Rosetta silent file (secondary structure, phi, psi, omega in degrees, C-alpha in Angstrom):
SEQUENCE: MKYKIKSRIWIEADDNILLGEGRVALLKAIEETGSLSKAAKSLKMSYKKAWSLIDALNSRAQKQVVATSIGGKGGGGAELTDYGRNLVNAFETINQNCWDFLDQEMKKQLYHDF
SCORE:     score description
SCORE:     0.000 S_00000001
   1 L     0.000  137.932  179.381  -20.102  -17.890  -14.993 S_00000001
   2 L  -113.766  125.969  179.260  -18.372  -16.251  -12.019 S_00000001
   3 L   -96.721  153.926  176.563  -18.608  -12.506  -11.514 S_00000001
   4 L  -136.720  140.966  171.341  -16.148  -10.310   -9.646 S_00000001
   5 L  -102.765  134.905  176.159  -16.424   -6.766   -8.370 S_00000001
   6 L  -113.132  135.231 -178.821  -13.264   -4.693   -8.448 S_00000001
   7 L  -156.277  152.535  174.479  -12.890   -1.676   -6.212 S_00000001
   8 L  -130.976  139.312  176.676  -10.220    0.390   -4.535 S_00000001
   9 L  -119.338  158.394  173.586  -10.644    2.476   -1.440 S_00000001
  10 L  -150.956  162.777  178.632   -8.564    5.199    0.109 S_00000001
  11 E  -109.796  131.824  179.061   -8.810    7.541    3.052 S_00000001
  12 E  -109.502  152.835  172.537   -8.697   11.287    2.473 S_00000001
  13 E  -128.437  116.380 -178.254   -7.825   14.135    4.810 S_00000001
  14 L    51.921   48.380  177.184   -9.132   17.541    3.729 S_00000001
  15 L    66.033   15.931  174.076   -9.697   16.320    0.142 S_00000001
  16 E  -119.812  142.860  179.794   -6.138   14.963   -0.167 S_00000001
  17 E   -63.261  126.722  175.207   -5.262   11.282   -0.213 S_00000001
  18 E   -97.458  -51.381 -172.559   -3.997   10.200    3.168 S_00000001
  19 E  -147.255  134.879  174.718   -3.838    6.447    2.797 S_00000001
  20 L  -148.327 -174.259 -176.250   -4.448    3.894    0.065 S_00000001
  21 H   -58.452  -40.805 -179.160   -3.109    0.499   -0.984 S_00000001
  22 H   -65.889  -43.355  179.546    0.162    1.906   -2.358 S_00000001
  23 H   -69.354  -36.119  176.635    0.962    3.935    0.734 S_00000001
  24 H   -63.912  -42.189  177.737    0.046    1.022    2.974 S_00000001
  25 H   -59.801  -40.746  178.436    2.429   -1.202    0.976 S_00000001
  26 H   -65.155  -44.268  179.091    5.178    1.400    1.497 S_00000001
  27 H   -62.003  -41.457  178.610    4.466    1.610    5.239 S_00000001
  28 H   -65.840  -36.805  178.054    4.555   -2.178    5.561 S_00000001
  29 H   -67.603  -37.111  175.967    7.848   -2.297    3.650 S_00000001
  30 H   -63.412  -43.544  179.705    9.297    0.346    6.004 S_00000001
  31 H   -60.381  -39.988 -178.145    8.151   -1.741    8.961 S_00000001
  32 H   -73.900  -39.173 -172.340    9.843   -4.833    7.487 S_00000001
  33 H   -97.853  -23.039 -176.454   13.112   -3.206    6.397 S_00000001
  34 L    72.191   16.407 -175.368   13.568   -0.384    8.916 S_00000001
  35 L  -149.590  133.552  176.927   14.643    1.828    6.039 S_00000001
  36 H   -67.735  -41.736 -178.621   12.866    4.161    3.632 S_00000001
  37 H   -66.809  -41.372  177.804   15.427    3.540    0.882 S_00000001
  38 H   -67.095  -38.247  178.303   15.227   -0.259    1.258 S_00000001
  39 H   -62.969  -45.938  179.547   11.416   -0.085    1.366 S_00000001
  40 H   -61.321  -45.337 -179.511   11.340    2.010   -1.809 S_00000001
  41 H   -61.283  -40.807 -178.437   13.768   -0.337   -3.554 S_00000001
  42 H   -66.194  -23.644  179.207   11.710   -3.398   -2.584 S_00000001
  43 L  -100.405    7.014 -178.261    8.651   -1.775   -4.204 S_00000001
  44 L    56.502   45.146 -178.978   10.615   -0.631   -7.276 S_00000001
  45 L  -120.884  145.820  177.566    9.916    2.973   -6.331 S_00000001
  46 L   -69.513  151.400  177.791   12.353    5.867   -6.379 S_00000001
  47 H   -60.082  -40.231 -178.715   13.584    7.120   -3.028 S_00000001
  48 H   -60.520  -44.238  178.631   12.351   10.598   -3.972 S_00000001
  49 H   -63.660  -46.119 -179.987    8.807    9.308   -4.609 S_00000001
  50 H   -61.243  -44.567  179.805    8.809    7.300   -1.354 S_00000001
  51 H   -62.391  -42.131 -179.959   10.067   10.292    0.625 S_00000001
  52 H   -61.694  -42.657  179.066    7.412   12.507   -0.963 S_00000001
  53 H   -64.666  -43.596 -179.181    4.632   10.044   -0.025 S_00000001
  54 H   -69.024  -39.538  178.560    5.842    9.718    3.566 S_00000001
  55 H   -62.329  -44.426  178.229    6.323   13.469    3.934 S_00000001
  56 H   -64.595  -42.078  179.927    2.753   14.085    2.691 S_00000001
  57 H   -62.191  -47.097  179.266    1.408   11.330    4.935 S_00000001
  58 H   -62.828  -36.191 -177.573    3.147   12.709    8.026 S_00000001
  59 H   -78.143  -26.475 -178.425    1.911   16.247    7.306 S_00000001
  60 H   -90.064  -24.607 -176.714   -1.735   15.199    6.662 S_00000001
  61 L   -77.234  160.352  179.760   -2.142   12.726    9.509 S_00000001
  62 L   -66.674  -31.247  179.367   -3.169   13.754   13.017 S_00000001
  63 L  -136.749  168.362  178.128    0.118   12.417   14.388 S_00000001
  64 L   -62.911  133.544 -178.442    3.484   11.345   12.976 S_00000001
  65 L   -97.924  -41.627 -179.646    3.172    8.072   11.026 S_00000001
  66 E  -125.884  129.580  175.210    6.832    7.382   10.207 S_00000001
  67 E  -102.410  131.012  179.971    9.795    8.446   12.328 S_00000001
  68 E  -116.944  152.688  173.485   13.085    8.810   10.479 S_00000001
  69 E  -126.981  143.051 -176.328   16.636    9.135   11.686 S_00000001
  70 L   -74.834  144.862  179.291   19.462   10.687    9.706 S_00000001
  71 L   -61.749  158.353  179.228   22.276    8.488    8.471 S_00000001
  72 L  -166.373 -145.920 -179.768   25.575    8.428   10.239 S_00000001
  73 L   -57.532  -45.154 -179.957   28.119    5.803   11.168 S_00000001
  74 L   -91.354    0.661 -177.796   25.434    3.135   11.535 S_00000001
  75 L    86.010  162.220  179.351   23.227    4.589    8.809 S_00000001
  76 L   -85.110 -168.876  179.208   19.809    6.163    9.126 S_00000001
  77 E  -169.859  173.332  177.246   16.530    4.453    9.458 S_00000001
  78 E  -146.978  143.062  176.562   12.777    4.731    9.406 S_00000001
  79 E  -149.056  152.008  176.416   10.111    3.109   11.505 S_00000001
  80 E   -74.173  140.392  172.471    6.382    3.258   11.928 S_00000001
  81 L   -79.367  170.630  175.179    5.103    4.958   15.022 S_00000001
  82 H   -58.463  -40.275  177.590    2.388    3.277   17.068 S_00000001
  83 H   -61.269  -41.176  178.180   -0.048    5.640   15.360 S_00000001
  84 H   -62.049  -43.140  177.506    1.312    4.539   11.970 S_00000001
  85 H   -62.975  -40.693  178.511    0.802    0.865   12.833 S_00000001
  86 H   -64.555  -37.912  176.899   -2.738    1.631   13.978 S_00000001
  87 H   -62.646  -45.858  179.253   -3.447    3.444   10.700 S_00000001
  88 H   -60.803  -46.573  179.622   -2.216    0.462    8.663 S_00000001
  89 H   -62.484  -42.020  179.073   -4.310   -1.955   10.734 S_00000001
  90 H   -63.307  -45.009  179.704   -7.389    0.265   10.462 S_00000001
  91 H   -61.326  -46.244 -178.194   -7.003    0.589    6.687 S_00000001
  92 H   -64.429  -37.301  177.295   -6.545   -3.155    6.211 S_00000001
  93 H   -65.916  -47.332  178.822   -9.595   -3.919    8.378 S_00000001
  94 H   -60.794  -44.566 -179.544  -11.747   -1.390    6.523 S_00000001
  95 H   -61.214  -45.704  179.503  -10.499   -2.694    3.170 S_00000001
  96 H   -64.492  -41.884  178.120  -11.252   -6.325    4.098 S_00000001
  97 H   -62.595  -36.448  177.023  -14.709   -5.375    5.398 S_00000001
  98 H   -63.125  -47.122  178.908  -15.371   -3.564    2.134 S_00000001
  99 H   -62.911  -41.937  178.544  -14.428   -6.655    0.099 S_00000001
 100 H   -60.941  -44.480  179.185  -16.545   -8.904    2.331 S_00000001
 101 H   -62.011  -46.046 -179.658  -19.529   -6.577    1.905 S_00000001
 102 H   -62.385  -39.737  177.128  -19.086   -6.435   -1.886 S_00000001
 103 H   -62.522  -42.852  179.320  -18.860  -10.238   -2.073 S_00000001
 104 H   -64.519  -42.862  179.046  -22.073  -10.575   -0.043 S_00000001
 105 H   -63.948  -39.593  178.666  -23.871   -8.024   -2.207 S_00000001
 106 H   -60.169  -46.060  179.653  -22.701   -9.805   -5.363 S_00000001
 107 H   -62.466  -43.613 -179.270  -24.149  -13.081   -4.101 S_00000001
 108 H   -65.141  -41.813 -171.550  -27.435  -11.426   -3.095 S_00000001
 109 H   -85.866  -33.526 -171.649  -27.857   -9.477   -6.316 S_00000001
 110 H  -111.961  -17.863 -174.173  -26.545  -11.774   -9.021 S_00000001
 111 L  -112.091   25.172  174.423  -26.766  -15.349   -7.783 S_00000001
 112 L  -116.135  160.082 -179.735  -30.389  -15.692   -6.802 S_00000001
 113 L   -73.749  137.001  178.438  -33.329  -16.762   -8.926 S_00000001
 114 L   -91.789    0.000    0.000  -35.376  -13.955  -10.403 S_00000001
């Protein structure tokens, strides 16, 4: 029999969610598409929901995470700031370290002879 531990982590700022798997997915989609609307569409999320998440993220973070430009002749756009990229990398590293730790604990606790 093979056991699995399931867990989700997120980072809070003043008791409000700052960053979790869903927001990281949105940030990565913005990085890939250069557009909030395209990122939202690729995640099957409404533009309004995506905008709300990014607005909350930008207001809770220490620095701006996503920079947006208003549409015009060439259209608008969105991109991660350097701080935003660092946040995504930090979250993914912490998340992976958490999974590695849980896997090690599972092996220590459940797969040894009693």
